[in-house]
N, C-alpha and C positions, 0 to 999 in steps of 0.2 A: 034913670040910669046915670045922668050927669051928677046928681046928688050923691049917688053911691060911689062913683069914681072919685069925686072930690073928698068924700069921707075916707076912702081907702088911701088916697094920696096924702091926706093930712096925718092919718095914722102912721103911714110909712115914714113920713118926715119926722114925726115925734119919736118914733122908735130909733131912727138913725141918730137923732140928736142925743137921745138917752144913752145909746151905746158909746157915742163920742165922748160924752161927759164922763161915763164910767171909766173909759180907758184913760182919759185925761187925769181923773182923780187918782187912779191907781198908779200912774207913772210917777216914779220918784223924782224929786227936784234935782237939779244939776249939783254935782259935787265940784265946787270951784267953778271952772269953766267947762267941765266935762259933762256932757249929757248922759243920763242913766236911762237907757231904753228899757221899756217893759219887755219881758217880765222880771228883769233884774231888780233886786230889792235892797235898799240901804236902810230900811227902817220897818217897824212893825205895821205901819199904816199905809204902805205903798208897795207896789210891785207884787210879785208872787213870792211867798215866804220860802218856797223850795229853791229859790234862785238868789240866795243871799250873797251880797258882797258888802264891803264897808266903805264909808266915806270917812277918812281919817286925816284931819288937818287939811281939808280941801283937796285931798288926793284919794283916788280909789285904790283899795287893796283887796286881795283875795285871800281868804283863810282856808288853809288845808287842814288836815286832821290835827297837825301839831305845829304849824308854822304859818307865817303871813308873808305874802309876796306882793310887791307893787303891780298894779295893772297899768300897762303902758298904752294900750289901745283897745277899743271895742268896735266891732263891726256888727251893727244890729241887723243888717240885711242877710248875712250868712250865719248869724248867731254864733259869733266867735269873739273871744277876747284873748289878749296876749299878756302874760305875766312876765316879769323880769326874774330870771332864775338867780339863784344865789351866786354871789361872787366868790373868788378865792380869798382865803385868809392871806394878808400881805406876806409876800416872800415864801409862800408855801404852795403846794399843789393839793390843797384840802379846801373844800367848799365850806362856807360858813354854816350851812345847814347839815353838816355831817352828823351832829349830835341828834338831829331829828330824822336821820336816815333819808334825807332828800325829800322830794315832792311826793306826798301821799294824799290823794283825793279820797273823799268819802264816796264809795261806790253806790250808795243808796241815793245820792243826789244826782241831778241831771247834768253834771259836768264831766267831761272826760277829755283826755289828751288826744289831739288830732294826729293824723298821719302826715301832716305838713311839717312836722318837726324832725330835723336832723340832730340827733343827740350824740354827744361824744362823752364817753366815760374815760376819765383820766386817773393816773396814779393807781393802777389796778394790780391786784395780786395774780399769781399764776392761775388761780381757780377760774378766772374769767375766760381763759383760753379754751375751756370746755364748752363755752356757750357758742351759739351760732352767729356771733357778731363778727364784724370785719375788724380784726385785730392785726392786720398785716402791717409790715414795716413801712409800706408806701400808702397807707390809708389816709383818709381825710384828717383824722385826729392828729396824726404825726405832722401833717402839713400845717395844721393849725398851731400846734405846739412850737414848731420850728420857726414859724413866720409871725406869730403874734406876741407882742411884748407882754400882754396881760397873762399869758400862759407860760412865760419864760421859766418859771420855777418848776414846771412839769417836765422839762427836758431831762432832768435827772431820774425820772420815773419812766422806764422804757416801754411799759405795757399800757396801751390805750386802745380804745375800740370805738367804732362808729356804727350807728344803726338808725333806721327810720322808726320813730315811735308811733304809737296808736295801735289799738287792737290787742287782744290777748292780755298778756301780763303787763304791758306798758300802757294800757288804756287809763289806768288810775294811779300809776306810781312810776317814778324815775328814782331809783334808790341809790343812795351813797352809803357805803358801809365799810367798816374797818377790814372786814374779811373779803371784800369784793373790790370796789373802786371807791376811793376816798374823795373823788371830785367828779364833776360833770359840767357840761354846758350844753346849750341848745340853740339852734337857729331855725327860724321859720322861713319856709320856701327858699331854702339855700340853693343857689346856683353854684354847684361844686366846681364848675369850670372857671369861675372867677378867681383871681388872686385873693389871698386872705385879706389884704388891706382894703378890698372892696366888698367884703362880706358885711351883712347888716349887723346891728347890735344884737347881742344874745337875747333870745326871747323864747317863750314856750307858749304855744297856742292851745287854748281849750275851747271846746264847743259846748253849747247847751241845747 
């Protein structure tokens, strides 16, 4: 009996070591000083190929269907990462990714936009008023435009709207369009009762 137990213990130890080695081999190397947790993949020989991101000049980036955004943080425990949304073209209320129609994820991949994002559409046409968004004159987006120097150029565009992203039509896309809203920004876990100067840097959270 003792021999059998010893054999079983040895087999279990070897199996545990083998699993540990497999995970270690599959995890991608750091990108600069940033760890790349499994299953995220920065190359064909590591991670899971369905979870591709890129290491570009020692910085992580995320490719959407038609554009690329810097990754500002990764939380491996809750399987979320934050990308930096497009900025405004200087002295305009137009985002730099307008020609790509904003953020568009591949819905066949395991990434989607979380409901932790508070998104503001800026420089909108009247057509947006038919949507179920908060486009009121005292909404958060107006507060942001009036109090933030980075959105000062949007003061001349009176229609802007706020909504919580994630789920339905916004699980895979935050669109910027000439016929809708020409700019947008996003904040993760925004505490709306804080003054604008205490809001976090813009970010858009994705989960896998």
